[in-house]
All heavy atoms as an XYZ file, in Angstrom:
930
protein
N       5.576    -14.114    -13.269
C       5.243    -12.800    -13.607
C       6.492    -12.023    -13.959
O       7.508    -12.150    -13.292
C       4.575    -12.119    -12.357
C       4.562    -10.598    -12.445
S       3.825     -9.855    -11.019
C       2.218     -9.530    -11.625
N       6.460    -11.325    -15.065
C       7.589    -10.547    -15.534
C       7.385     -9.095    -15.267
O       6.316     -8.546    -15.691
C       7.823    -10.756    -17.044
C       8.294    -12.118    -17.410
C       9.751    -12.337    -17.047
O      10.478    -11.438    -16.615
N      10.187    -13.588    -17.199
N       8.252     -8.451    -14.547
C       8.205     -7.032    -14.313
C       9.559     -6.444    -14.727
O      10.588     -6.921    -14.235
C       7.934     -6.684    -12.856
C       6.579     -6.869    -12.344
C       6.466     -6.613    -10.861
C       5.605     -5.942    -13.051
N       9.523     -5.468    -15.587
C      10.772     -4.794    -15.954
C      11.229     -3.893    -14.823
O      10.446     -3.226    -14.217
C      10.534     -3.982    -17.232
N      12.569     -3.906    -14.527
C      13.003     -3.066    -13.446
C      12.680     -1.570    -13.658
O      12.339     -0.856    -12.681
C      14.539     -3.251    -13.500
C      14.715     -4.595    -14.127
C      13.605     -4.719    -15.103
N      12.679     -1.105    -14.850
C      12.306      0.323    -15.090
C      10.854      0.579    -14.644
O      10.558      1.626    -14.098
C      12.528      0.729    -16.549
O      11.860     -0.203    -17.375
C      14.003      0.791    -16.873
N       9.975     -0.346    -14.944
C       8.538     -0.204    -14.558
C       8.406     -0.132    -13.034
O       7.665      0.653    -12.486
C       7.658     -1.259    -15.178
C       7.526     -1.198    -16.661
O       7.749     -0.078    -17.241
O       7.304     -2.217    -17.278
N       9.086     -1.038    -12.378
C       9.042     -1.059    -10.908
C       9.557      0.215    -10.285
O       8.887      0.795     -9.428
C       9.793     -2.328    -10.360
C       9.936     -2.290     -8.843
C       9.134     -3.623    -10.809
N      10.767      0.582    -10.709
C      11.354      1.790    -10.127
C      10.656      3.024    -10.486
O      10.506      3.933     -9.655
C      12.858      1.843    -10.512
C      13.646      0.803     -9.781
C      14.294     -0.218    -10.511
C      13.783      0.776     -8.434
C      15.053     -1.157     -9.860
C      14.495     -0.175     -7.747
C      15.126     -1.165     -8.500
N      10.048      3.140    -11.710
C       9.224      4.332    -12.057
C       7.999      4.390    -11.135
O       7.593      5.460    -10.690
C       8.805      4.219    -13.521
C       9.878      4.678    -14.458
C       9.304      4.562    -15.887
C      10.377      4.846    -16.938
N       9.862      4.731    -18.308
N       7.389      3.222    -10.862
C       6.236      3.170    -10.030
C       6.506      3.597     -8.598
O       5.686      4.247     -7.973
C       5.601      1.779    -10.024
O       5.091      1.449    -11.260
N       7.692      3.193     -8.144
C       8.032      3.473     -6.744
C       8.769      4.782     -6.541
O       9.068      5.172     -5.454
C       8.866      2.310     -6.134
C       8.166      0.973     -6.155
C       9.123     -0.084     -5.675
C       6.892      1.045     -5.292
N       9.077      5.481     -7.654
C       9.822      6.765     -7.557
C       8.999      7.885     -6.941
O       9.562      8.854     -6.442
C      10.336      7.208     -8.946
N       7.673      7.792     -6.935
C       6.840      8.767     -6.369
C       6.676      8.498     -4.851
O       6.448      7.365     -4.435
C       5.395      8.745     -7.008
C       4.491      9.719     -6.421
O       4.536     10.925     -6.850
O       3.697      9.354     -5.514
N       6.808      9.549     -4.049
C       6.722      9.449     -2.583
C       5.464      8.794     -2.096
O       5.484      7.860     -1.317
C       6.884     10.836     -1.973
C       6.917     10.797     -0.463
O       7.879     10.324      0.119
O       5.893     11.236      0.160
N       4.329      9.184     -2.648
C       3.038      8.653     -2.201
C       2.914      7.201     -2.596
O       2.502      6.332     -1.773
C       1.849      9.474     -2.791
O       2.020     10.788     -2.379
C       0.525      8.880     -2.384
N       3.289      6.828     -3.813
C       3.232      5.414     -4.223
C       4.174      4.537     -3.441
O       3.826      3.403     -3.092
C       3.438      5.293     -5.752
C       2.317      5.791     -6.577
C       2.444      5.410     -8.039
N       3.601      5.943     -8.686
C       3.644      7.091     -9.349
N       2.578      7.884     -9.347
N       4.729      7.514     -9.891
N       5.360      5.043     -3.119
C       6.279      4.246     -2.279
C       5.705      4.047     -0.938
O       5.714      2.939     -0.359
C       7.663      4.912     -2.262
C       8.707      4.162     -1.393
C       8.936      2.744     -1.936
C      10.005      4.908     -1.393
N       5.182      5.116     -0.302
C       4.571      4.967      1.030
C       3.383      3.974      1.034
O       3.261      3.185      1.904
C       4.135      6.343      1.537
C       5.282      7.201      1.970
C       4.742      8.571      2.396
N       5.816      9.469      2.785
C       6.413      9.558      3.986
N       5.998      8.705      4.933
N       7.382     10.347      4.188
N       2.535      4.088      0.016
C       1.392      3.155     -0.097
C       1.922      1.709     -0.176
O       1.459      0.871      0.542
C       0.585      3.481     -1.401
C      -0.239      4.734     -1.197
C      -0.290      2.289     -1.762
C      -0.937      5.256     -2.480
N       2.888      1.460     -1.038
C       3.368      0.134     -1.238
C       4.036     -0.444      0.080
O       3.815     -1.569      0.434
C       4.395      0.093     -2.397
O       3.764      0.679     -3.538
C       4.815     -1.316     -2.704
N       4.785      0.407      0.731
C       5.433     -0.037      1.986
C       4.454     -0.262      3.078
O       4.525     -1.203      3.871
C       6.522      0.979      2.375
C       7.755      1.030      1.454
C       8.732      2.096      1.928
C       8.420     -0.354      1.284
N       3.392      0.589      3.190
C       2.384      0.355      4.170
C       1.653     -0.920      3.897
O       1.361     -1.679      4.834
C       1.401      1.573      4.217
C       1.907      2.851      4.829
C       0.962      4.018      4.524
C       2.119      2.699      6.284
N       1.343     -1.197      2.674
C       0.644     -2.445      2.357
C       1.568     -3.597      2.636
O       1.118     -4.639      3.144
C       0.161     -2.427      0.885
C      -0.999     -1.392      0.677
C      -0.253     -3.834      0.392
C      -1.408     -1.159     -0.735
N       2.824     -3.480      2.347
C       3.788     -4.567      2.601
C       3.855     -4.829      4.124
O       4.001     -5.968      4.519
C       5.171     -4.260      2.050
N       3.739     -3.810      4.924
C       3.816     -3.956      6.366
C       2.564     -4.544      6.971
O       2.601     -5.154      8.013
C       4.168     -2.609      7.030
O       3.085     -1.756      7.043
N       1.411     -4.307      6.317
C       0.140     -4.714      6.874
C      -0.505     -5.895      6.146
O      -1.547     -6.327      6.568
C      -0.832     -3.541      6.899
N       0.053     -6.349      5.063
C      -0.447     -7.396      4.211
C      -1.600     -6.863      3.315
O      -1.590     -7.212      2.125
C      -0.926     -8.617      4.991
C       0.262     -9.334      5.665
O       1.315     -9.330      5.088
O       0.029     -9.927      6.751
N      -2.564     -6.191      3.868
C      -3.694     -5.730      3.076
C      -4.273     -4.478      3.733
O      -4.434     -4.410      4.958
C      -4.715     -6.820      3.032
C      -5.908     -6.542      2.102
C      -6.869     -7.673      2.021
O      -7.607     -7.993      2.968
O      -6.958     -8.291      0.943
N      -4.638     -3.469      2.890
C      -5.171     -2.235      3.400
C      -6.297     -1.737      2.464
O      -6.249     -2.025      1.251
C      -4.138     -1.129      3.513
C      -3.082     -1.322      4.577
C      -2.032     -0.234      4.480
C      -3.680     -1.402      5.995
N      -7.308     -1.101      3.050
C      -8.344     -0.543      2.187
C      -8.029      0.954      1.880
O      -7.115      1.514      2.547
C      -9.718     -0.656      2.811
S      -9.998      0.422      4.246
N      -8.711      1.531      0.991
C      -8.453      2.911      0.555
C      -8.574      3.818      1.718
O      -7.741      4.740      1.916
C      -9.367      3.323     -0.585
C      -9.186      4.784     -0.951
C      -9.148      2.397     -1.812
N      -9.615      3.668      2.556
C      -9.781      4.604      3.667
C      -8.618      4.493      4.678
O      -8.273      5.536      5.267
C     -11.111      4.359      4.401
S     -11.299      2.815      5.280
N      -8.030      3.339      4.860
C      -6.883      3.244      5.786
C      -5.704      4.025      5.178
O      -4.959      4.696      5.927
C      -6.496      1.796      5.963
C      -7.505      1.047      6.841
C      -7.203     -0.449      6.832
O      -7.174     -1.089      5.766
O      -7.023     -0.974      7.955
N      -5.548      3.974      3.911
C      -4.438      4.667      3.250
C      -4.622      6.170      3.243
O      -3.692      6.919      3.515
C      -4.252      4.132      1.798
C      -3.685      2.690      1.709
C      -3.876      2.153      0.317
C      -2.275      2.639      2.153
N      -5.885      6.617      3.025
C      -6.120      8.040      3.084
C      -5.874      8.603      4.460
O      -5.350      9.678      4.590
C      -7.562      8.391      2.581
O      -8.543      7.747      3.384
C      -7.778      8.069      1.145
N      -6.288      7.880      5.471
C      -6.080      8.280      6.855
C      -4.623      8.290      7.227
O      -4.072      9.265      7.768
C      -6.916      7.376      7.835
C      -6.722      7.735      9.282
C      -7.272      9.092      9.666
O      -8.210      9.553      9.014
O      -6.815      9.685     10.627
N      -3.933      7.220      6.972
C      -2.555      7.149      7.355
C      -1.634      8.099      6.630
O      -0.679      8.631      7.148
C      -2.020      5.687      7.246
O      -1.998      5.299      5.910
N      -1.951      8.415      5.379
C      -1.136      9.324      4.588
C      -1.651     10.756      4.574
O      -1.059     11.624      4.006
C      -1.026      8.786      3.148
C      -0.295      7.457      2.939
C      -0.393      6.941      1.548
C       1.171      7.578      3.398
N      -2.854     10.920      5.206
C      -3.412     12.305      5.280
C      -3.559     12.884      3.888
O      -3.133     14.032      3.633
C      -2.609     13.172      6.179
C      -2.523     12.689      7.631
C      -3.885     12.829      8.371
O      -4.225     13.906      8.713
N      -4.623     11.758      8.492
N      -4.052     12.116      2.958
C      -4.176     12.479      1.537
C      -5.610     12.195      1.017
O      -6.247     11.293      1.574
C      -3.154     11.679      0.715
O      -1.834     11.914      1.243
C      -3.103     12.156     -0.735
N      -6.077     12.925      0.061
C      -7.422     12.748     -0.444
C      -7.619     11.416     -1.087
O      -6.688     10.799     -1.620
C      -7.741     13.901     -1.417
O      -7.040     13.672     -2.613
N      -8.842     10.940     -1.047
C      -9.238      9.643     -1.566
C      -8.992      9.638     -3.104
O      -8.427      8.618     -3.595
C     -10.692      9.317     -1.300
C     -11.173      7.983     -1.782
C     -11.668      8.064     -3.201
O     -12.338      9.059     -3.590
N     -11.450      7.033     -4.002
N      -9.347     10.684     -3.855
C      -9.041     10.618     -5.303
C      -7.533     10.454     -5.614
O      -7.155      9.742     -6.520
C      -9.554     11.947     -5.848
C     -10.627     12.312     -4.866
C     -10.118     11.846     -3.543
N      -6.671     11.168     -4.890
C      -5.250     11.042     -5.089
C      -4.771      9.619     -4.769
O      -4.010      9.028     -5.566
C      -4.486     12.070     -4.214
C      -3.022     12.036     -4.482
C      -2.314     13.156     -3.702
C      -0.795     13.104     -3.968
N      -0.089     14.150     -3.214
N      -5.192      9.078     -3.641
C      -4.795      7.725     -3.247
C      -5.248      6.731     -4.292
O      -4.513      5.870     -4.733
C      -5.324      7.383     -1.858
C      -4.729      8.203     -0.770
C      -5.159      5.860     -1.568
C      -3.234      7.997     -0.528
N      -6.524      6.890     -4.766
C      -7.053      5.945     -5.731
C      -6.313      5.994     -7.080
O      -6.090      4.980     -7.737
C      -8.533      6.208     -5.971
O      -9.281      5.924     -4.821
N      -5.878      7.209     -7.481
C      -5.133      7.379     -8.706
C      -3.784      6.589     -8.605
O      -3.372      5.914     -9.485
C      -4.925      8.871     -9.028
C      -4.241      9.121    -10.345
C      -4.121     10.619    -10.687
N      -3.246     11.279     -9.759
C      -3.602     12.229     -8.847
N      -4.821     12.575     -8.713
N      -2.689     12.794     -8.064
N      -3.100      6.769     -7.426
C      -1.830      6.070     -7.230
C      -2.014      4.562     -7.151
O      -1.213      3.832     -7.695
C      -1.145      6.643     -5.985
C      -0.576      7.983     -6.132
N       0.423      8.266     -7.062
C      -0.884      9.186     -5.561
C       0.726      9.559     -6.980
N      -0.049     10.149     -6.024
N      -3.127      4.132     -6.516
C      -3.410      2.720     -6.419
C      -3.622      2.096     -7.806
O      -3.212      0.987     -8.097
C      -4.575      2.465     -5.510
C      -4.285      2.572     -3.974
C      -5.607      2.672     -3.228
C      -3.399      1.501     -3.482
N      -4.313      2.865     -8.646
C      -4.597      2.383     -9.980
C      -3.316      2.165    -10.788
O      -3.122      1.167    -11.489
C      -5.473      3.412    -10.709
O      -5.752      3.021    -12.023
N      -2.380      3.110    -10.629
C      -1.072      2.970    -11.327
C      -0.311      1.779    -10.800
O       0.232      0.965    -11.566
C      -0.255      4.249    -11.182
C       0.966      4.299    -12.100
C       1.163      5.658    -12.581
C       2.192      3.739    -11.435
N      -0.306      1.587     -9.453
C       0.419      0.488     -8.863
C      -0.187     -0.850     -9.272
O       0.497     -1.858     -9.525
C       0.464      0.586     -7.342
C       1.355      1.707     -6.828
C       0.996      1.990     -5.373
C       2.794      1.365     -6.971
N      -1.483     -0.882     -9.433
C      -2.226     -2.096     -9.880
C      -1.916     -2.377    -11.344
O      -1.681     -3.493    -11.734
C      -3.694     -1.952     -9.610
C      -4.479     -3.212     -9.711
C      -5.963     -3.068     -9.461
N      -6.583     -2.200    -10.437
C      -7.165     -1.058    -10.136
N      -7.322     -0.641     -8.901
N      -7.674     -0.316    -11.127
N      -1.937     -1.356    -12.151
C      -1.707     -1.547    -13.575
C      -0.234     -1.931    -13.868
O       0.027     -2.670    -14.842
C      -2.052     -0.311    -14.416
O      -1.148      0.765    -14.111
N       0.681     -1.557    -13.015
C       2.101     -1.985    -13.132
C       2.231     -3.440    -12.772
O       3.139     -4.128    -13.185
C       2.999     -1.103    -12.254
O       2.802      0.230    -12.618
C       4.456     -1.493    -12.359
N       1.339     -3.972    -11.891
C       1.432     -5.353    -11.505
C       1.975     -5.489    -10.080
O       2.132     -6.638     -9.622
N       2.159     -4.421     -9.380
C       2.665     -4.508     -8.020
C       1.597     -4.857     -7.041
O       1.892     -5.516     -6.008
C       3.311     -3.185     -7.619
C       4.663     -2.889     -8.333
C       5.091     -1.445     -8.003
C       5.711     -3.877     -8.036
N       0.349     -4.424     -7.262
C      -0.748     -4.666     -6.350
C      -1.917     -5.411     -6.987
O      -2.089     -5.357     -8.213
C      -1.326     -3.300     -5.809
C      -0.339     -2.395     -5.079
C      -1.080     -1.158     -4.627
C       0.297     -3.085     -3.881
N      -2.653     -6.105     -6.166
C      -3.946     -6.674     -6.523
C      -4.999     -6.093     -5.638
O      -4.694     -5.707     -4.485
C      -3.940     -8.206     -6.306
C      -3.341     -9.101     -7.409
C      -3.527    -10.554     -7.027
C      -4.014     -8.818     -8.718
N      -6.240     -6.058     -6.119
C      -7.295     -5.583     -5.269
C      -8.386     -6.628     -5.141
O      -8.465     -7.554     -5.923
C      -7.877     -4.226     -5.796
C      -8.514     -4.403     -7.157
O      -8.207     -5.374     -7.854
O      -9.333     -3.512     -7.495
N      -9.196     -6.427     -4.117
C     -10.445     -7.267     -3.973
C     -11.494     -6.388     -3.321
O     -11.234     -5.507     -2.544
C     -10.146     -8.481     -3.135
C      -9.976     -8.221     -1.637
C      -9.859     -9.554     -0.840
N      -9.602     -9.229      0.551
C     -10.546     -8.985      1.444
N     -11.853     -9.019      1.138
N     -10.257     -8.643      2.732
N     -12.719     -6.649     -3.792
C     -13.841     -5.871     -3.250
C     -14.520     -6.709     -2.175
O     -14.750     -7.893     -2.331
C     -14.790     -5.572     -4.374
C     -15.931     -4.625     -3.969
C     -16.725     -4.142     -5.163
N     -15.952     -3.225     -5.987
C     -15.786     -1.923     -5.715
N     -16.270     -1.412     -4.604
N     -15.109     -1.214     -6.563
N     -14.850     -5.978     -1.057
C     -15.631     -6.614      0.020
C     -16.701     -5.635      0.380
O     -16.391     -4.650      1.074
C     -14.736     -6.957      1.209
C     -15.498     -7.652      2.296
C     -14.577     -8.070      3.465
O     -13.420     -8.452      3.234
N     -15.046     -7.914      4.680
N     -17.867     -5.867     -0.071
C     -18.949     -4.859      0.142
C     -18.642     -3.621     -0.570
O     -18.308     -3.633     -1.767
N     -18.645     -2.484      0.188
C     -18.335     -1.189     -0.444
C     -16.897     -0.861     -0.415
O     -16.451      0.147     -0.963
C     -19.150     -0.094      0.199
C     -18.791      0.115      1.689
C     -19.693      1.179      2.314
O     -20.796      1.428      1.857
N     -19.217      1.741      3.387
N     -16.065     -1.727      0.224
C     -14.655     -1.417      0.392
C     -13.800     -2.136     -0.593
O     -14.145     -3.263     -1.008
C     -14.162     -1.729      1.819
C     -15.059     -1.178      2.889
C     -15.742     -1.858      3.809
C     -15.334      0.196      3.139
N     -16.459     -0.997      4.582
C     -16.203      0.278      4.249
C     -14.914      1.373      2.528
C     -16.696      1.459      4.727
C     -15.427      2.559      3.038
C     -16.292      2.628      4.078
N     -12.656     -1.533     -1.002
C     -11.714     -2.184     -1.907
C     -10.432     -2.269     -1.092
O      -9.920     -1.292     -0.572
C     -11.514     -1.371     -3.230
C     -10.436     -2.063     -4.082
C     -12.804     -1.173     -3.945
N      -9.890     -3.501     -1.042
C      -8.670     -3.793     -0.317
C      -7.582     -4.102     -1.316
O      -7.770     -4.719     -2.327
C      -8.869     -5.031      0.585
C      -9.773     -4.723      1.769
C     -11.151     -4.843      1.669
C      -9.253     -4.318      2.979
C     -12.007     -4.575      2.721
C     -10.064     -4.005      4.044
C     -11.434     -4.155      3.946
O     -12.257     -3.860      4.962
N      -6.349     -3.665     -0.955
C      -5.192     -3.859     -1.800
C      -4.125     -4.596     -1.058
O      -3.945     -4.477      0.169
C      -4.610     -2.476     -2.195
C      -5.507     -1.745     -3.130
C      -6.578     -0.964     -2.677
C      -5.360     -1.881     -4.533
C      -7.434     -0.331     -3.535
C      -6.256     -1.225     -5.417
C      -7.254     -0.488     -4.901
O      -8.097      0.189     -5.776
N      -3.422     -5.470     -1.779
C      -2.323     -6.294     -1.253
C      -1.228     -6.323     -2.324
O      -1.483     -6.113     -3.519
C      -2.784     -7.660     -0.828
C      -3.251     -8.552     -1.973
C      -3.814     -9.869     -1.450
N      -4.126    -10.760     -2.526
C      -5.214    -10.767     -3.261
N      -6.159     -9.781     -3.059
N      -5.431    -11.623     -4.212
N      -0.053     -6.750     -1.912
C       0.989     -7.004     -2.914
C       0.574     -8.148     -3.760
O      -0.029     -9.116     -3.326
C       2.313     -7.345     -2.247
C       2.983     -6.249     -1.423
C       4.296     -6.738     -0.770
C       3.216     -5.010     -2.207
N       0.908     -8.058     -5.090
C       0.615     -9.153     -5.955
C       1.341    -10.427     -5.510
O       2.494    -10.382     -5.252
C       1.057     -8.814     -7.380
C       0.398     -9.679     -8.414
N       0.693    -11.043     -8.550
C      -0.487     -9.427     -9.387
C      -0.007    -11.516     -9.499
N      -0.740    -10.572    -10.067
N       0.610    -11.503     -5.323
C       1.247    -12.733     -4.762
C       2.309    -13.346     -5.715
O       3.103    -14.151     -5.203
C       0.070    -13.706     -4.560
C      -1.022    -13.203     -5.409
C      -0.822    -11.674     -5.561
N       2.324    -12.975     -6.978
C       3.307    -13.488     -7.873
C       4.426    -12.532     -8.176
O       5.089    -12.699     -9.214
C       2.622    -13.985     -9.136
C       1.667    -15.065     -8.934
C       0.851    -15.439    -10.215
O       0.923    -14.752    -11.175
N       0.099    -16.556    -10.104
N       4.675    -11.574     -7.290
C       5.794    -10.632     -7.526
C       7.104    -11.451     -7.531
O       7.233    -12.369     -6.781
C       5.844     -9.605     -6.406
C       4.868     -8.464     -6.473
C       5.022     -7.556     -5.242
C       5.052     -7.648     -7.761
N       7.976    -11.043     -8.417
C       9.275    -11.773     -8.397
C      10.035    -11.527     -7.092
O       9.813    -10.510     -6.437
C      10.069    -11.002     -9.587
C       8.994    -10.343    -10.398
C       7.832    -10.071     -9.478
N      10.866    -12.466     -6.754
C      11.596    -12.388     -5.498
C      12.427    -11.160     -5.393
O      12.467    -10.523     -4.333
C      12.493    -13.647     -5.336
C      13.389    -13.538     -4.144
C      11.629    -14.911     -5.276
N      13.008    -10.645     -6.483
C      13.853     -9.489     -6.426
C      13.024     -8.249     -6.025
O      13.500     -7.382     -5.269
C      14.616     -9.251     -7.715
C      13.829     -8.869     -8.942
C      13.303     -9.704     -9.851
C      13.442     -7.566     -9.339
N      12.625     -8.982    -10.808
C      12.704     -7.677    -10.503
C      13.681     -6.299     -8.824
C      12.159     -6.595    -11.175
C      13.130     -5.181     -9.485
C      12.413     -5.323    -10.665
N      11.769     -8.162     -6.427
C      10.911     -7.079     -6.040
C      10.528     -7.114     -4.575
O      10.606     -6.157     -3.863
C       9.612     -6.988     -6.933
C       8.668     -5.888     -6.452
C       9.953     -6.832     -8.411
N      10.182     -8.356     -4.162
C       9.878     -8.565     -2.732
C      11.070     -8.192     -1.833
O      10.867     -7.568     -0.772
C       9.407    -10.005     -2.458
C       8.043    -10.385     -3.071
C       7.814    -11.873     -2.898
C       6.944     -9.578     -2.447
N      12.259     -8.613     -2.293
C      13.444     -8.275     -1.528
C      13.640     -6.785     -1.367
O      14.002     -6.230     -0.288
C      14.665     -8.941     -2.144
C      14.717    -10.422     -1.864
O      14.085    -10.957     -1.041
N      15.495    -11.138     -2.730
N      13.457     -6.073     -2.505
C      13.637     -4.626     -2.453
C      12.629     -3.977     -1.487
O      13.007     -3.119     -0.665
C      13.412     -3.973     -3.896
C      14.606     -4.346     -4.731
C      13.195     -2.490     -3.827
C      14.430     -4.036     -6.203
N      11.366     -4.441     -1.548
C      10.378     -3.868     -0.648
C      10.660     -4.195      0.807
O      10.527     -3.324      1.642
C       8.981     -4.374     -1.080
C       8.477     -3.903     -2.419
C       7.147     -4.573     -2.785
C       8.357     -2.367     -2.449
N      11.020     -5.448      1.080
C      11.311     -5.862      2.446
C      12.518     -5.086      3.001
O      12.506     -4.570      4.156
C      11.505     -7.332      2.530
C      10.280     -8.127      2.301
C      10.494     -9.641      2.104
O      11.633    -10.064      1.952
N       9.432    -10.346      1.950
N      13.547     -4.927      2.235
C      14.735     -4.231      2.679
C      14.483     -2.775      2.862
O      14.946     -2.107      3.842
C      15.915     -4.459      1.748
C      16.467     -5.836      1.786
C      17.574     -6.117      0.768
O      18.037     -5.165      0.117
N      18.003     -7.348      0.720
N      13.709     -2.153      1.950
C      13.382     -0.754      2.036
C      12.502     -0.489      3.297
O      12.729      0.428      4.070
C      12.622     -0.284      0.779
O      13.456     -0.539     -0.323
C      12.347      1.204      0.880
N      11.554     -1.358      3.542
C      10.720     -1.249      4.693
C      11.471     -1.387      6.001
O      11.381     -0.555      6.942
C       9.581     -2.333      4.667
C       8.580     -2.283      5.775
C       7.817     -0.969      5.806
C       7.579     -3.437      5.583
N      12.355     -2.395      6.071
C      13.180     -2.620      7.300
C      14.113     -1.459      7.552
O      14.372     -1.110      8.731
C      13.935     -3.939      7.115
N      14.683     -0.880      6.514
C      15.664      0.215      6.717
C      15.074      1.575      6.910
O      15.808      2.533      7.190
C      16.627      0.215      5.520
N      13.729      1.702      6.794
C      13.099      3.038      6.775
C      11.943      3.092      7.695
O      10.970      3.850      7.405
C      12.723      3.450      5.328
C      13.939      3.636      4.466
O      14.597      4.685      4.591
N      14.296      2.637      3.674
N      11.967      2.406      8.784
C      10.802      2.429      9.717
C      10.576      3.856     10.257
O       9.406      4.264     10.439
C      11.043      1.464     10.886
C      10.950      0.025     10.500
C       9.509     -0.336     10.122
O       8.627     -0.058     10.850
N       9.382     -1.009      8.981
N      11.677      4.577     10.507
C      11.485      5.992     11.020
C      10.809      6.846      9.992
O       9.989      7.709     10.310
C      12.851      6.525     11.391
C      12.756      7.867     12.153
C      11.949      7.765     13.458
O      11.998      6.743     14.188
N      11.169      8.804     13.697
N      11.126      6.677      8.725
C      10.536      7.464      7.666
C       9.019      7.250      7.608
O       8.267      8.123      7.241
C      11.219      7.097      6.333
C      10.780      7.824      5.154
C      10.995      9.174      4.888
C      10.112      7.290      3.982
N      10.396      9.514      3.688
C       9.919      8.411      3.079
C       9.645      6.060      3.616
C       9.266      8.257      1.851
C       9.064      5.910      2.382
C       8.874      7.017      1.499
N       8.534      6.000      7.910
C       7.126      5.661      7.871
C       6.465      5.797      9.208
O       5.299      5.498      9.298
C       6.983      4.239      7.316
C       7.106      4.002      5.820
C       7.050      2.547      5.563
C       6.085      4.737      5.061
N       7.181      6.136     10.248
C       6.682      6.059     11.612
C       5.366      6.804     11.753
O       4.392      6.292     12.382
C       7.701      6.580     12.606
N       5.193      8.034     11.310
C       3.993      8.814     11.427
C       2.846      8.157     10.684
O       1.720      8.043     11.241
C       4.182     10.245     10.999
C       5.083     11.032     11.856
O       5.304     10.618     13.038
O       5.586     12.103     11.389
N       3.098      7.647      9.488
C       2.052      6.996      8.677
C       1.614      5.707      9.436
O       0.381      5.475      9.514
C       2.594      6.574      7.312
C       3.087      7.762      6.548
O       2.663      8.880      6.777
O       3.957      7.577      5.644
N       2.503      4.907      9.934
C       2.183      3.677     10.679
C       1.421      4.024     11.927
O       0.470      3.291     12.295
C       3.447      2.900     10.980
C       4.088      2.243      9.749
C       5.492      1.727     10.100
C       3.230      1.079      9.229
N       1.797      5.048     12.623
C       1.106      5.393     13.850
C      -0.365      5.818     13.592
O      -1.277      5.355     14.252
C       1.848      6.549     14.559
C       1.256      6.967     15.887
C       2.032      8.080     16.541
O       2.865      8.746     15.900
N       1.785      8.281     17.800
N      -0.600      6.601     12.524
C      -1.968      6.997     12.162
C      -2.767      5.718     11.779
O      -3.931      5.581     12.141
C      -1.924      8.032     11.080
C      -1.615      9.401     11.537
C      -1.793     10.471     10.449
N      -0.885     10.318      9.348
C       0.302     10.886      9.254
N       0.742     11.679     10.262
N       1.080     10.724      8.211
N      -2.132      4.839     11.068
C      -2.819      3.597     10.652
C      -3.244      2.761     11.847
O      -4.323      2.298     11.917
C      -1.895      2.800      9.718
C      -2.407      1.458      9.170
C      -3.618      1.741      8.296
C      -1.318      0.761      8.365
N      -2.349      2.628     12.791
C      -2.604      1.823     14.004
C      -3.607      2.457     14.908
O      -4.313      1.796     15.672
C      -1.300      1.497     14.721
C      -0.362      0.604     13.942
C       1.037      0.562     14.470
O       1.422      1.352     15.385
N       1.850     -0.269     13.961
N      -3.731      3.789     14.808
C      -4.689      4.519     15.671
C      -6.129      4.482     15.162
O      -7.075      4.875     15.834
C      -4.198      5.957     15.863
N      -6.317      3.973     13.935
C      -7.640      3.979     13.346
C      -8.530      3.035     14.132
O      -8.151      1.933     14.565
C      -7.607      3.471     11.887
C      -7.126      4.497     10.918
S      -7.355      3.921      9.217
C      -9.118      4.052      9.033
N      -9.834      3.423     14.374
C     -10.767      2.561     15.099
C     -11.054      1.322     14.275
O     -11.070      1.328     13.052
C     -11.997      3.455     15.262
C     -11.826      4.630     14.365
C     -10.412      4.714     14.017
N     -11.284      0.225     15.002
C     -11.546     -1.114     14.397
C     -12.950     -1.583     14.810
O     -13.327     -1.363     15.949
C     -10.472     -2.106     14.793
C      -9.086     -1.741     14.365
C      -8.947     -2.007     12.909
N      -7.712     -1.499     12.410
C      -7.292     -1.653     11.186
N      -7.998     -2.275     10.311
N      -6.156     -1.104     10.779
N     -13.551     -2.290     13.885
C     -14.860     -2.889     14.186
C     -14.752     -4.272     14.818
O     -13.649     -4.720     15.131
N     -15.862     -5.000     14.889
C     -15.853     -6.268     15.557
C     -14.983     -7.330     14.922
O     -14.475     -8.198     15.603
C     -17.309     -6.707     15.461
C     -18.042     -5.696     14.802
C     -17.132     -4.536     14.442
N     -14.772     -7.298     13.601
C     -13.919     -8.282     12.914
C     -12.570     -7.737     12.637
O     -11.855     -8.178     11.702
C     -14.630     -8.779     11.684
C     -15.975     -9.459     11.829
C     -16.590     -9.746     10.503
C     -15.796    -10.728     12.661
N     -12.150     -6.728     13.401
C     -10.854     -6.056     13.248
C     -10.830     -5.301     11.870
O      -9.718     -5.086     11.346
C      -9.654     -7.002     13.406
C      -8.425     -6.223     13.781
O      -8.482     -5.161     14.390
N      -7.293     -6.755     13.440
N     -11.978     -4.989     11.348
C     -12.033     -4.210     10.079
C     -11.946     -2.776     10.446
O     -12.438     -2.333     11.484
C     -13.343     -4.514      9.344
C     -13.554     -5.947      8.952
C     -12.558     -6.291      7.815
O     -12.220     -5.536      6.990
N     -12.094     -7.552      7.829
N     -11.368     -1.953      9.579
C     -11.320     -0.514      9.859
C     -12.729      0.097      9.865
O     -13.576     -0.339      9.079
C     -10.465      0.049      8.704
C     -10.583     -0.947      7.625
C     -10.777     -2.300      8.259
N     -12.904      1.059     10.735
C     -14.170      1.813     10.721
C     -13.889      3.039      9.900
O     -13.317      3.988     10.340
C     -14.597      2.143     12.186
C     -15.856      2.989     12.168
C     -14.783      0.883     13.014
N     -14.356      2.970      8.649
C     -14.131      4.077      7.738
C     -15.345      4.944      7.623
O     -16.521      4.479      7.781
C     -13.801      3.545      6.360
S     -12.352      2.477      6.338
N     -15.094      6.188      7.373
C     -16.225      7.167      7.205
C     -16.913      6.953      5.890
O     -16.421      6.589      4.939
C     -15.717      8.593      7.271
C     -15.117      8.842      8.663
O     -15.535      8.250      9.635
N     -14.160      9.739      8.713
């Protein structure tokens, strides 16, 4: 997979898109409702940002019933993964509130989020 550095950095330059990407990197996979809850942002705004991240090639999605789950693209270049891992490791405090809200979400029998 080829990703131009300018495309990657433009995608991650927005606060919401960076938070989304780092939350997904920390959890492996998240659904839209988990992201709206953890970021305290409307579903249309989150979906718009997810669409851009997907079109850039940073994320992949999968549908499971009525939910759409997002994960990092498995073929991301190593340099992109390194940037995300280092940014996540160095900025845990910056994401602390988002991660706390994510972890506080109720879970169902298969550890699936209980979304409204």
